[in-house]
Backbone bond lengths (Angstrom), bond angles and torsions (degrees), N, CA, C in turn:
res aa  C-N    CA-C-N  psi(-1)  N-CA   C-N-CA  omega(-1)  CA-C   N-CA-C  phi
1 M - - - 1.455 - - 1.524 110.82 -
2 Q 1.317 117.43 -46.60 1.456 120.44 -177.05 1.527 110.83 -63.91
3 T 1.324 117.79 -38.77 1.456 121.09 178.88 1.523 110.47 -61.04
4 Q 1.312 116.36 -39.91 1.460 120.95 179.13 1.531 110.66 -65.64
5 Q 1.318 117.01 -40.76 1.464 120.66 178.32 1.523 110.75 -64.09
6 I 1.317 116.63 -41.34 1.460 120.57 179.28 1.521 110.14 -62.66
7 E 1.304 116.82 -42.47 1.462 120.85 178.46 1.527 111.14 -62.54
8 Q 1.321 116.99 -38.92 1.464 120.89 178.10 1.533 110.63 -65.23
9 V 1.317 116.11 -41.41 1.466 120.00 178.80 1.520 109.94 -64.80
10 V 1.315 117.70 -42.72 1.461 121.46 179.35 1.530 110.13 -61.04
11 Q 1.308 117.28 -42.50 1.466 120.59 177.92 1.527 111.29 -61.44
12 K 1.300 116.11 -41.41 1.463 119.92 178.38 1.528 111.06 -66.62
13 L 1.322 116.56 -39.22 1.463 120.57 178.22 1.520 111.25 -62.76
14 Q 1.302 116.33 -39.73 1.458 120.41 -178.86 1.522 112.37 -64.04
15 A 1.308 117.14 -23.21 1.461 121.22 -180.00 1.532 112.73 -86.01
16 L 1.324 117.42 -8.70 1.460 120.93 -177.03 1.525 112.47 -85.09
17 T 1.331 114.02 157.87 1.462 119.99 173.21 1.532 108.95 -75.54
18 P 1.325 117.72 160.40 1.472 119.88 178.50 1.536 113.43 -55.86
19 N 1.320 116.91 -37.45 1.477 119.39 178.63 1.521 111.66 -64.26
20 R 1.311 116.13 -40.89 1.467 119.79 178.84 1.529 110.86 -68.03
21 I 1.305 116.61 -36.67 1.468 120.03 177.49 1.528 109.59 -61.86
22 N 1.328 116.63 -39.67 1.468 120.24 176.69 1.525 110.87 -62.00
23 E 1.327 116.53 -39.90 1.461 120.05 178.13 1.528 111.33 -64.79
24 V 1.319 115.91 -41.79 1.464 120.05 178.43 1.522 109.99 -62.74
25 E 1.320 116.60 -42.35 1.465 120.04 179.22 1.525 110.60 -63.23
26 D 1.325 117.24 -41.88 1.466 120.67 176.97 1.530 110.86 -60.63
27 F 1.328 116.53 -40.48 1.456 120.22 179.69 1.524 111.23 -66.06
28 I 1.316 116.50 -40.89 1.467 120.44 177.30 1.525 109.83 -61.99
29 D 1.325 116.70 -42.97 1.470 120.38 177.35 1.526 110.92 -61.74
30 F 1.331 116.57 -40.73 1.466 121.14 177.52 1.522 110.89 -60.14
31 L 1.336 117.03 -46.73 1.458 120.53 179.76 1.525 111.56 -61.63
32 S 1.313 116.69 -42.21 1.462 120.82 179.14 1.522 111.04 -63.43
33 Q 1.332 116.12 -43.34 1.468 120.27 179.86 1.519 110.82 -65.68
34 R 1.326 117.16 -40.56 1.463 121.06 179.52 1.524 110.59 -62.48
35 D 1.324 116.75 -42.78 1.461 120.11 177.91 1.517 111.16 -63.83
36 S 1.315 115.94 -40.83 1.462 120.80 178.75 1.531 110.67 -64.04
37 D 1.328 116.03 -42.91 1.468 120.54 178.73 1.526 111.15 -62.53
38 R 1.316 116.81 -40.61 1.472 120.23 179.27 1.524 110.75 -64.75
39 Q 1.316 116.26 -41.73 1.456 119.49 179.24 1.524 110.38 -64.03
40 L 1.326 116.95 -40.65 1.459 120.61 178.59 1.522 111.13 -64.65
41 T 1.313 117.01 -41.80 1.468 121.09 178.65 1.524 110.94 -63.31
42 Q 1.320 116.45 -44.17 1.464 120.13 179.80 1.525 110.97 -65.29
43 A 1.315 117.57 -38.57 1.466 120.69 178.30 1.525 110.42 -65.86
44 A 1.321 117.27 -40.85 1.465 120.81 179.13 1.528 110.57 -65.68
45 M 1.324 116.82 -39.87 1.462 120.01 178.04 1.527 110.74 -63.65
46 A 1.317 116.04 -43.44 1.465 120.07 -179.61 1.525 110.99 -65.97
47 A 1.318 116.78 -37.12 1.466 120.52 -179.19 1.530 111.65 -70.12
48 S 1.327 117.12 -33.47 1.469 120.06 -177.19 1.525 112.92 -85.81
49 E 1.311 117.32 -16.64 1.463 120.13 -175.62 1.523 113.73 -57.43
50 P 1.340 120.54 -46.40 1.466 119.26 179.92 1.537 112.72 -60.12
51 A 1.320 116.47 -38.81 1.460 119.30 -179.90 1.520 111.14 -68.87
52 L 1.318 116.75 -35.77 1.467 119.86 -178.71 1.518 113.00 -80.60
53 N 1.323 117.87 -17.74 1.464 119.82 179.49 1.521 111.39 -59.11
54 T 1.332 117.48 -34.85 1.466 119.27 178.99 1.519 110.91 -67.27
55 V 1.323 117.39 -29.37 1.461 120.91 177.86 1.521 110.01 -78.76
56 W 1.323 116.66 -40.83 1.457 120.87 -176.11 1.523 112.64 -75.22
57 D 1.312 116.56 -36.41 1.460 120.45 -175.86 1.528 109.96 -95.96
58 N 1.311 115.57 92.40 1.460 120.06 176.89 1.521 108.26 -146.67
59 A 1.299 114.87 164.03 1.469 120.35 -174.98 1.527 112.29 -62.56
60 D 1.331 117.28 -37.19 1.468 119.85 -179.04 1.524 112.10 -64.18
61 D 1.318 116.63 -36.55 1.458 120.23 -178.20 1.521 113.30 -88.68
62 A 1.318 117.95 -6.82 1.464 121.01 -178.22 1.521 111.86 -59.98
63 E 1.319 117.13 -32.10 1.459 120.81 179.24 1.522 111.06 -62.84
64 Y 1.344 116.45 -36.05 1.464 119.99 -179.95 1.523 111.47 -71.15
65 D 1.315 117.09 -25.83 1.467 120.79 179.72 1.533 110.47 -65.05
66 K 1.317 116.73 -25.39 1.459 121.38 -177.95 1.526 113.11 -79.59
67 L 1.324 116.40 -13.32 1.478 119.27 -176.31 1.500 112.16 -73.95
């Protein structure tokens, strides 16, 4: 299935003008960067969670956990 989709995209790309191809390439780069940024954000959140657990888990804040 994926091979067929790739072939369809290639056919569509071949029908575009050079300027449009540049726009498509920019969009692909944007999508790749966005995915990379999300992965970096998720990794940073996961790395900081153990350190923040001592701040989040305390007797004063336990009342808020019940809400």
